[in-house]
C-alpha positions, 0 to 999 in steps of 0.5 A: 457468478458474476458480481452484479457491479462487474469486475473492475481493473485496478492499476497496482503501484509500484516505485524503485523500492518496489510495491506500493500499497496503492491500486487504482480503478481505471476499468469497469467491464461486465465480465470477468473474460473481458477484465482480464483481457483489459488488464493483461493487454495494459500490462503488456504495454507496459512490459513493451516500453523501450526503458523498461527493466522489471528488476529496477522495480525492486531491491530484491528478487523476492519481491518480483519472482516466486522463483528463487534466485537459483531456479530463475536461472534454471527457468532463463536456461530451459527458455534459451536465455543466459542468466547473468553470472552474479547478483546485478538482474538490472544491468544484466537485463539492460545489457541481454534485452531478453524478451519482456513479454516471456520473462514476465512469466517467471517475474510473476509478483511484479504486474501492475495491473489486476481484477476484483469484483466490483462493489457498490459506492457508500460516501464517507465524511472524515475530515480533509487533509491537504498540503499540496508543497508536502505530498504533490508528488505523492501516490496517495494525493487527492486521496487521503484523508484525515479522521473518518467521522460519518458513513452515509449510503446517499451522496448527497445526504454526505454531501448535506452532513459535510456542509453542516460541518464546515458551516460550524468550523466556519462559524466557530472560528476554529483554526487548526494547528495541523494541516486538516482544514475542511471536510471532504466527502470521499467516495468509497467501496462498499463490499456489503451494506450494514443492516439497519440500526449497525455499524459500518466498518471502514478499512483504511490505510497509512496515507505516503508521501511522495517518498513512499514513506508514511505520511507523518511529522517527524521529530529530530533531536539537537543534532537533527537526528531523527528521533521519533514520528508523529500520527498526523492521522492522513489515510486512504480509505479502502472500503467499507464492511459488515460485518466486523469480521468481514472487514477484519479478514480484508485487513488481513489478506492486504496485509498478507499480500505487503509482507509478500511484494513489500520492504516495512522499512522502505515504507513504514521508515527506519526505526529510530533505536537500532540497538532496541529494534535489533534486540526486540526483534531477536525476543521474537527467536529470528536468528540472521545478522543484523545490520553491522556497524548496527548504528544510528546511519545503517540502512535496515531497508537495505539489510532486509532485501539483501536478507530476503533469499535466507528468510522465511515467511514466519521471519518476515511476520515477525519484521512486519509485527515489530511496526505495531506502532505504525500499522499498515492497514486499520478498521475503524467502526463507523456509524452508519446512515442510510438517509439524512444524518 
């Protein structure tokens, strides 16, 4: 059955470190067929750009293809393409210039557009977070908010509530030491509206800075070594759900997709206590060689990419689960207002 709102085409974020957890709506269509055709056209245009190199979009082949390296080589031979002898896939592509549209079949994880059912709309009143100098190049610039405060079914009621909060802020002369300066009203997809008197559940994720890492304050010691991070509450609201179980399933699906397509160290940051992190990872039962030498300056992101061929889904889940202090996705219970607050 076709959703009442049709289907939305989204642009998926990537950078040189791999998949970003971003998905920006770019078009809506009445039928799935029309949306799929639009997404395929946009994706083909991206792959057909003169300087496009698909292997430049991730540090490991795992994030690009469901095929292991040996099976990808066999696939290329079956299609009349000589594969690289080693692991320099990006250099091979630049020299060989195989048909990118044909190669897209094998690199099935590298998609720049997808299609999802179009949901309804709700309105979130939240603390606004702004810092042009710090996040102007962020893939989330203009989307991130601070603490979520109230959910509304009607835009005008949300706007009035935000105005009241801002008026109180100015009247009291409250000074924020962080970068919270105002209250924002944000349009958020609504998967299903709550019944009267019930809560709405907001699924949100941590916001990214211009480098593709979490927006957070980094703490240094006197020698300028990183000793920890402070969460400043920068988030990107993704969707409202009701009941809680629906929101939890959606967040779990997003977490599962992240484990398949992202390097956690490239998005959530390197561990500050490398020995403690290695001990915690060893305690999960995951057995493979850690970065060597195991020092403050070792790169866990590079190590994780290099180990992809030997990792299982359980291994990846164990690594991601060690970032409990920096969860990528969260579910927040919100007061729901179908009318004026």
